[in-house]
N, C-alpha and C positions, 0 to 999 in steps of 0.2 A: 794496050794498058804497057806500060815499064811498072819499073819492080819500085820505082819511087814512088805510083799510082796508085798501086794494087795495097802500099803498104799504109797508105792515106787511107784509102777505102776498107781497111779493114779496119782502122783502130777510130773511124769514127762510126761503122757499124758496130764495136765492139759500147763504143760512149753511145750510142742510141740504144742496145740493150739493156746496156746499165741503166739509162734513164728510164726507158717503159718496164724494166724489173720494179723499181722504186714505186710507179705510177702504179702500174696496178697493184703492188702490197696497199701502198697509202689509201687506194682506193675500196681495195678488200676491209681494210680494218675499218672504214669508214662507213663503208655499209654494215658491217656487224655492228657497229658501238651504236648503231641507229634501230638494228633488232626488226621487228613485225615490220614498223612503216615504213621499212627500207626507204630506194630513191629510184627515181625515172634519173634517166640520162640525164635531161635538162636540169633535174634539181641538181645533179651532182657537176654538173658542168658550172654552173653558176654559184656555188663553195670556193671559199676565198683560198681554197688548196689549192683550187685547179683555176685557179683566174687567169694567169696568163700562159693557159694551152690553149689551143682551138677546139673546139667541141669535136671534132674529130678524132685530137688524139686521145681523150677523154673518153668517145664510146669504143676506137679502136683498145684501149685499157680493160675495158668491160666487158666489151665481147670477148676478149683473149682469157678472162678470168670465169666467164662464164664455160665457154669451151671446156677450161681447164675442171669442171667442177667445182668451185665456189661460191657460183651464186644460182640462182633462181628464178628464175618468176614467179611473182607472188601475186599478181593479179594489174590490176587498170588505175591510173590515177592523173584526173586530167587527161586520158585519150593519151598518155603513155601507161607501157611497161614498168610497175616496177619493180625491182630488183632487193632481193633480199639473199642474207648469206646462209650456204649449205650447213652441213658440220662436218667436211670434209679438214680434216687436218689441214693446214699450212706446213711447208717443206723446212 
């Protein structure tokens, strides 16, 4: 890989990290606003906020938020896991 390729790759990775962090925070706040009702992955994917993102992008951000301790399972709705916000403070 040439230095130019490396710089391009690094810039692309930084841009993706910035967007994924923003999406993850938006997703956490939407789930928080839903309260005890929460959201399933399918419901999140159907929200206008995520309409131009693919399902795997939304699910990946939800998975990251869960792994970081910001979300927890609250039950099942329509055969899918319902996610709600934990009390862990956002950074």
